[in-house]
C-alpha positions as CSV (number, residue, x, y, z in Angstrom):
1,X,56.4,58.1,-56.4
2,X,60.0,59.0,-55.8
3,X,62.5,56.5,-54.4
4,X,62.9,58.7,-51.2
5,X,59.2,58.3,-50.5
6,X,59.4,54.6,-51.2
7,X,62.2,54.2,-48.6
8,X,60.1,55.9,-45.9
9,X,57.2,53.6,-46.5
10,X,59.2,50.4,-47.3
11,X,61.2,47.8,-45.4
12,X,64.6,46.8,-46.5
13,X,63.6,43.9,-48.7
14,X,61.3,46.2,-50.6
15,X,64.0,48.9,-51.0
16,X,66.5,46.4,-52.3
17,X,64.0,45.0,-54.7
18,X,63.1,48.5,-56.0
19,X,66.8,49.3,-56.7
20,X,67.5,46.0,-58.4
21,X,64.4,46.3,-60.6
22,X,65.4,49.8,-61.5
23,X,68.8,48.6,-62.7
24,X,67.3,45.6,-64.5
25,X,64.8,47.7,-66.4
26,X,67.5,50.3,-67.3
27,X,69.7,47.6,-68.6
28,X,66.9,46.2,-70.7
29,X,66.1,49.7,-72.0
30,X,62.4,49.1,-71.2
31,X,60.8,52.3,-70.0
32,X,57.2,53.3,-69.1
33,X,56.9,55.3,-72.3
34,X,57.9,52.3,-74.4
35,X,54.8,50.4,-73.1
36,X,52.2,52.6,-74.7
37,X,50.9,51.7,-78.2
38,X,50.4,54.9,-80.1
39,X,47.7,55.4,-82.8
40,X,48.1,57.4,-86.0
41,X,45.7,60.1,-84.6
42,X,47.9,60.6,-81.6
43,X,45.8,58.6,-79.2
44,X,47.0,55.7,-77.0
45,X,45.2,52.4,-77.6
46,X,46.6,50.2,-74.9
47,X,49.7,49.4,-72.9
48,X,52.0,46.6,-73.8
49,X,51.7,44.1,-71.0
50,X,54.5,44.1,-68.5
51,X,54.2,42.2,-65.3
52,X,56.1,41.4,-62.1
53,X,57.0,38.2,-60.3
54,X,59.1,39.1,-57.3
55,X,59.1,37.0,-54.1
56,X,60.9,36.6,-50.8
57,X,61.2,34.0,-48.2
58,X,61.0,35.7,-44.9
59,X,59.6,39.2,-45.5
60,X,61.1,41.3,-42.7
61,X,61.5,39.8,-39.2
62,X,63.0,43.0,-37.8
63,X,59.7,44.9,-38.4
64,X,57.7,42.1,-36.7
65,X,60.1,42.0,-33.7
66,X,60.1,45.7,-33.2
67,X,56.3,46.0,-33.5
68,X,55.9,43.0,-31.1
69,X,58.1,44.7,-28.5
70,X,56.0,47.9,-28.7
71,X,52.8,45.9,-28.2
72,X,54.2,43.8,-25.3
73,X,55.3,47.0,-23.5
74,X,52.0,48.8,-23.9
75,X,53.2,51.1,-26.6
76,X,51.0,49.7,-29.5
77,X,50.0,53.2,-30.6
78,X,53.6,53.7,-31.6
79,X,53.5,50.9,-34.2
80,X,53.9,52.5,-37.7
81,X,50.7,52.8,-39.7
82,X,52.8,51.3,-42.5
83,X,53.6,48.2,-40.5
84,X,51.4,45.8,-42.4
85,X,52.3,47.0,-45.9
86,X,56.0,46.8,-44.8
87,X,55.8,43.1,-44.0
88,X,53.5,41.7,-46.6
89,X,55.5,39.3,-48.8
90,X,53.9,40.7,-52.0
91,X,54.8,44.3,-51.4
92,X,58.1,44.2,-53.2
93,X,56.3,43.1,-56.3
94,X,53.6,45.7,-55.7
95,X,56.1,48.5,-55.1
96,X,57.9,47.7,-58.4
97,X,54.6,47.7,-60.3
98,X,53.5,51.0,-58.9
99,X,56.9,52.7,-59.4
100,X,57.1,51.7,-63.1
101,X,53.4,51.5,-64.0
102,X,53.5,47.8,-64.8
103,X,49.9,46.6,-65.2
104,X,50.5,43.0,-66.2
105,X,50.3,39.9,-64.0
106,X,51.7,40.6,-60.5
107,X,52.5,37.8,-58.0
108,X,55.0,37.0,-55.3
109,X,56.1,33.4,-54.7
110,X,57.5,32.5,-51.3
111,X,59.2,29.2,-51.4
112,X,62.3,29.6,-49.2
113,X,65.6,29.3,-51.0
114,X,63.8,28.4,-54.3
115,X,61.9,31.7,-54.4
116,X,64.0,33.4,-57.0
117,X,64.1,30.4,-59.3
118,X,60.4,30.0,-59.1
119,X,59.9,33.7,-59.8
120,X,61.9,33.4,-63.1
121,X,60.1,30.1,-64.0
122,X,56.7,31.6,-63.3
123,X,57.5,34.7,-65.4
124,X,58.7,32.5,-68.2
125,X,55.4,30.6,-68.2
126,X,53.3,33.7,-68.1
127,X,55.1,35.0,-71.2
128,X,54.8,31.5,-72.8
129,X,51.1,31.6,-72.3
130,X,50.8,35.0,-74.0
131,X,49.7,36.8,-70.9
132,X,52.5,39.3,-71.0
133,X,55.2,40.6,-73.3
134,X,57.7,41.5,-70.6
135,X,58.2,40.4,-67.0
136,X,60.4,41.6,-64.2
137,X,61.3,38.6,-62.1
138,X,63.5,37.9,-59.1
139,X,63.6,37.9,-55.4
140,X,64.7,40.0,-52.5
141,X,65.6,39.1,-48.9
142,X,66.7,41.2,-45.9
143,X,67.0,38.8,-43.0
144,X,70.4,39.5,-41.4
145,X,69.1,40.4,-38.0
146,X,69.0,39.0,-34.5
147,X,65.7,37.2,-34.9
148,X,66.7,35.3,-38.0
149,X,70.2,34.5,-36.7
150,X,68.8,33.1,-33.5
151,X,66.2,31.1,-35.4
152,X,68.7,29.5,-37.7
153,X,71.1,29.0,-34.9
154,X,68.4,27.1,-32.9
155,X,67.8,25.0,-36.0
156,X,71.5,24.3,-36.0
157,X,71.7,25.4,-39.6
158,X,74.5,28.0,-39.2
159,X,78.2,27.3,-39.6
160,X,80.0,27.5,-36.2
161,X,83.1,25.4,-36.8
162,X,85.1,28.1,-38.6
163,X,84.4,31.2,-36.4
164,X,88.2,31.8,-36.2
165,X,88.6,31.5,-39.9
166,X,85.3,32.8,-41.4
167,X,86.5,32.8,-45.0
168,X,86.4,29.0,-44.9
169,X,83.0,28.7,-43.3
170,X,80.9,28.3,-46.5
171,X,81.9,25.0,-47.9
172,X,78.7,23.3,-49.3
173,X,80.4,20.3,-51.0
174,X,83.1,19.7,-48.4
175,X,82.9,16.7,-46.0
176,X,83.6,19.2,-43.2
177,X,80.6,21.4,-44.0
178,X,78.7,22.3,-40.9
179,X,76.1,25.0,-41.9
180,X,75.6,28.1,-44.0
181,X,76.5,31.7,-43.7
182,X,73.6,34.2,-43.9
183,X,73.5,36.9,-46.5
184,X,70.9,39.2,-48.0
185,X,70.2,41.2,-51.2
186,X,68.1,41.3,-54.3
187,X,68.4,40.0,-57.9
188,X,66.2,40.8,-60.8
189,X,65.9,39.8,-64.5
190,X,63.8,41.2,-67.3
191,X,62.3,38.3,-69.3
192,X,60.8,39.1,-72.7
193,X,59.0,37.3,-75.5
194,X,61.6,36.5,-78.1
195,X,60.1,38.2,-81.1
196,X,59.2,41.2,-79.0
197,X,62.8,41.5,-77.9
198,X,64.2,41.0,-81.4
199,X,61.9,43.6,-82.9
200,X,63.1,46.3,-80.5
201,X,66.8,45.3,-80.6
202,X,67.0,44.4,-76.9
203,X,70.2,43.1,-75.4
204,X,69.6,39.3,-75.1
205,X,71.9,37.6,-72.6
206,X,70.2,34.1,-72.6
207,X,67.1,32.2,-73.6
208,X,64.9,30.3,-71.2
209,X,64.1,27.0,-72.9
210,X,62.5,24.9,-70.1
211,X,61.4,25.0,-66.5
212,X,60.9,22.3,-64.0
213,X,60.0,22.0,-60.3
214,X,59.1,19.3,-57.9
215,X,58.7,18.4,-54.2
216,X,60.3,15.2,-53.0
217,X,57.5,14.9,-50.3
218,X,60.0,13.6,-47.8
219,X,61.0,16.1,-45.0
220,X,60.9,19.8,-44.3
221,X,64.7,20.2,-44.4
222,X,66.3,16.9,-45.4
223,X,66.3,16.0,-49.1
224,X,65.3,12.5,-50.0
225,X,68.4,10.2,-49.7
226,X,68.1,9.1,-53.4
227,X,67.6,12.7,-54.7
228,X,64.4,11.7,-56.3
229,X,62.9,15.2,-56.1
230,X,65.8,16.8,-57.8
231,X,65.7,14.1,-60.5
232,X,62.0,14.9,-61.2
233,X,62.7,18.6,-61.4
234,X,65.5,18.1,-63.9
235,X,63.5,15.7,-66.0
236,X,60.5,18.1,-66.2
237,X,62.8,21.0,-67.2
238,X,64.3,18.9,-70.0
239,X,60.9,17.7,-71.2
240,X,59.7,21.3,-71.6
241,X,62.9,22.5,-73.3
242,X,63.2,20.0,-76.2
243,X,66.7,19.2,-75.1
244,X,68.4,16.2,-73.6
245,X,70.8,15.7,-70.7
246,X,73.6,15.6,-73.2
247,X,72.9,19.2,-74.2
248,X,73.5,20.4,-70.6
249,X,76.9,22.0,-70.1
250,X,76.5,23.5,-66.7
251,X,74.4,22.8,-63.6
252,X,74.0,25.5,-60.9
253,X,73.3,23.6,-57.7
254,X,71.6,25.0,-54.7
255,X,73.6,23.6,-51.8
256,X,72.7,24.5,-48.3
257,X,76.1,23.6,-46.8
258,X,74.5,21.8,-43.8
259,X,75.6,18.3,-43.1
260,X,72.3,16.7,-44.3
261,X,71.1,19.3,-46.8
262,X,73.1,19.0,-50.0
263,X,71.1,20.0,-53.0
264,X,67.5,20.9,-53.6
265,X,65.4,23.7,-55.3
266,X,64.7,24.4,-58.9
267,X,66.6,23.7,-62.1
268,X,66.2,25.2,-65.5
269,X,67.5,24.7,-69.1
């Protein structure tokens, strides 16, 4: 299936995921022909297992709004036959799998802002369990549209205090923070079992040592005042990594920039 055909049948979050996955696989030098295990007699015994964990938080609200408008005005027959496949959260992962012939585990987490982190962690554990040699992992989001903007505005989550100076609007750790600035895009990594990567001379940028996640069971948007959920997450990542807090040189915080929402999400070592 060519990328042009994919675009016709896909919504924006799927297209961005396809492009990012294409770039990640090219950078990893992992091609469809590399996945086949060839026998001395010229036959192919099996395919090296490569899977996909690619999620998104909101699918495509534009598609839903446009279809809803058609239905509400008696024009339901004009809704695209690809409407359902274009809005299903797992379709980015599915499209990547189909395009590259990836027959390993295939799943799509949808955990709001933590989706990309969970995708990488889930892919790490799939490889750790021996269920795949290589995994494409990441997330894609295309939510800069009127529906999403109105929704977050009604939630009072968007920055409005810097409309005359937008470059200063995103300030997650500032006492004057008053909301976030919406964006969209896709990011993909190729994770690979270490010995498998070394054997083929792959470019190795980093090693995943541990993965932790938690829920602070407190509120749908406000983190617990004592940060207990984040503490649990970090402790679990360290426990699985064999490292201690003294070994950590950098922490990448997920900060929402809203007055009450400072830091939450996933944390890895």
